[in-house]
C-alpha positions in Angstrom: 1.3 -18.8 14.5 0.9 -21.6 12.0 -2.4 -23.5 12.4 -0.6 -26.7 11.7 -3.3 -28.0 9.8 -2.5 -31.9 9.0 -4.3 -31.8 5.6 -5.3 -29.5 2.8 -8.6 -31.4 2.6 -10.2 -30.1 5.9 -12.5 -27.6 6.6 -11.3 -24.7 8.6 -13.8 -24.4 11.5 -12.4 -21.8 14.1 -13.4 -22.3 17.8 -15.3 -19.0 17.7 -17.8 -19.9 15.1 -21.4 -20.3 16.2 -24.0 -22.5 14.8 -25.2 -19.8 12.3 -21.9 -19.4 10.9 -21.1 -23.0 10.5 -24.3 -23.5 8.6 -23.4 -20.9 6.2 -20.1 -22.5 5.6 -21.7 -25.5 4.8 -24.1 -24.0 2.3 -21.2 -22.4 0.7 -19.3 -25.7 0.4 -22.7 -27.7 -1.0 -23.9 -24.5 -3.4 -20.0 -24.3 -4.7 -20.0 -28.2 -5.5 -23.0 -27.7 -7.5 -21.6 -25.2 -9.9 -21.1 -26.1 -13.3 -19.6 -22.8 -14.8 -15.9 -24.0 -13.8 -15.8 -20.8 -11.5 -14.4 -21.4 -8.2 -16.0 -19.9 -5.3 -15.1 -19.3 -1.4 -16.2 -21.8 1.1 -14.0 -20.3 3.8 -11.1 -17.8 4.5 -9.0 -16.8 7.1 -5.8 -15.2 8.1 -2.6 -17.2 9.0 0.1 -15.4 10.0 0.2 -12.7 7.5 -1.4 -14.2 5.0 -5.1 -14.4 3.6 -6.1 -18.5 3.0 -8.8 -19.2 0.8 -10.6 -22.6 0.6 -12.3 -23.6 -2.6 -15.2 -26.4 -2.7 -12.8 -28.7 -4.3 -10.6 -28.1 -1.3 -8.0 -26.1 -3.2 -6.0 -23.8 -0.7 -4.7 -20.5 -2.2 -2.3 -18.3 0.0 -2.6 -14.6 -0.5 0.2 -12.5 0.9 -1.2 -9.4 2.8 1.4 -7.2 0.9 -0.7 -7.9 -2.1 -3.9 -6.6 -0.7 -2.3 -3.2 0.7 -3.5 -1.2 -2.1 -6.7 -2.1 -1.5 -7.1 -2.3 2.2 -4.5 0.0 3.3 -1.3 -0.3 5.4 -3.1 -1.4 8.7 -2.6 -5.2 8.7 -5.0 -5.8 11.5 -7.8 -4.8 9.0 -6.8 -7.9 6.9 -9.2 -10.2 8.9 -12.3 -7.5 8.9 -13.8 -9.4 6.1 -17.3 -10.8 5.3 -17.9 -13.9 3.0 -20.7 -13.4 0.4 -23.4 -15.9 1.2 -22.8 -17.8 -2.2 -18.9 -17.6 -1.9 -18.8 -15.2 -4.8 -16.4 -12.8 -3.0 -14.8 -11.5 0.1 -16.1 -7.9 1.3 -13.8 -5.6 3.7 -16.5 -2.8 4.6 -13.6 -0.4 5.9 -12.6 0.0 2.1 -15.7 -1.3 0.6 -13.5 -3.7 -1.3 -14.7 -6.9 -3.0 -12.6 -9.7 -4.2 -13.3 -13.0 -5.6 -11.3 -16.3 -6.0 -10.1 -15.2 -9.5 -9.3 -11.7 -8.7 -7.0 -13.1 -5.6 -5.5 -15.6 -7.7 -4.5 -12.8 -10.4 -2.9 -10.8 -7.7 -0.5 -13.6 -7.1 -0.4 -15.2 -10.4 -1.2 -12.3 -13.3 -0.8 -14.7 -15.8 -3.8 -16.4 -14.7 -6.3 -13.5 -16.2 -4.6 -14.4 -19.5 -5.2 -17.8 -19.2 -9.0 -17.4 -18.4 -9.5 -15.1 -21.4 -8.1 -17.9 -23.5 -10.4 -20.5 -22.0 -13.3 -18.6 -22.5 -12.4 -17.6 -26.2 -11.8 -21.3 -26.9 -15.1 -22.4 -25.2 -17.3 -19.7 -27.4 -15.4 -20.9 -30.6 -15.9 -24.1 -30.1 -19.5 -24.1 -29.0 -20.0 -21.8 -31.9 -18.8 -24.3 -34.4 -20.9 -26.9 -33.0 -23.9 -25.0 -33.3 -23.4 -23.9 -36.9 -22.3 -27.6 -37.5 -25.6 -29.1 -35.8 -27.9 -26.5 -37.6 -26.4 -27.1 -41.1 -26.5 -30.8 -40.8 -30.5 -30.6 -39.8 -30.8 -28.4 -43.1 -31.7 -25.2 -41.0 -31.0 -21.7 -42.4 -30.2 -18.8 -39.9 -33.6 -17.4 -40.6 -35.2 -20.7 -39.8 -34.2 -19.8 -35.6 -37.2 -18.0 -34.5 -36.2 -15.9 -31.6 -32.5 -14.9 -32.7 -31.8 -12.7 -35.5 -29.3 -13.8 -38.0 -26.8 -11.2 -36.9 -27.1 -12.5 -33.1 -26.9 -16.1 -34.7 -23.8 -15.6 -36.7 -22.0 -14.0 -33.6 -22.7 -17.1 -31.6 -21.8 -19.4 -34.7 -18.6 -17.1 -35.0 -17.6 -17.3 -31.2 -18.0 -13.7 -30.7 -20.7 -14.1 -27.9 -21.6 -17.1 -25.7 -25.0 -19.1 -26.1 -27.5 -17.8 -23.3 -30.3 -19.8 -22.0 -32.8 -17.7 -24.3 -30.4 -18.8 -27.3 -30.4 -22.3 -26.5 -34.4 -22.4 -26.2 -34.6 -20.8 -29.7 -31.9 -22.9 -31.2 -33.4 -26.1 -29.6 -37.0 -25.0 -30.5 -35.9 -24.5 -34.2 -34.4 -28.3 -34.1 -37.8 -29.5 -32.8 -35.9 -31.1 -29.8 -35.6 -30.4 -25.7 -32.8 -28.3 -24.6 -31.2 -31.2 -22.8 -31.2 -33.3 -26.0 -29.8 -30.4 -27.9 -27.3 -29.6 -25.3 -26.1 -33.4 -25.6 -26.2 -33.1 -29.5 -24.0 -30.1 -29.1 -21.6 -31.7 -26.5 -20.8 -34.6 -29.0 -20.3 -31.9 -32.1 -18.1 -29.9 -29.6 -15.9 -32.6 -29.0 -15.1 -33.5 -32.5 -15.5 -30.0 -34.2 -12.4 -28.0 -34.4 -12.7 -24.3 -33.4 -11.5 -21.3 -35.4 -8.5 -20.9 -33.1 -7.5 -24.6 -33.3 -7.8 -24.4 -37.1 -5.5 -21.3 -36.9 -2.9 -23.3 -34.8 -3.1 -26.5 -37.2 -2.2 -23.9 -40.2 0.7 -22.1 -38.6 
């Protein structure tokens, strides 16, 4: 039976939900809206007809046909609704099969190309910000060996987009520039917006 929800921008609150579970839902909504890493979390999930329906903090609804989940959960369709939602909305857990699936994993079940796009975005981000880290360092007259807390090899990998910039690396870089992390990030963002990444340079040359 369809739930006949009039708008996708509504929270799905089942009639059997108690105050504790309603509180958990609200916590997942608020914490999910506070995320800044671009990842979708799961605010709520339920079974509608034979599909698993998920709701994100941005009120995006994703429908996953039960057929896509059989290889993880088995052929008993009645077990589809036997899941628990992680307190931070990172994944759904089906105890009977010890299966953990997050938003991205479920999205990739219905759209395998999403995995490729995620990799592209991650690689582009690393290359863009790596180029910005290098440009800012060079414009400040700093050598790779001037950054205390990072080896030249670690910094080279960051600048070439081979690894992400960790919090520890940001602290070392901002200290080498003699400015707070927040100010360093602002300068980095400005440079990243106008510094072509390795991928963009390669595309331009093709």
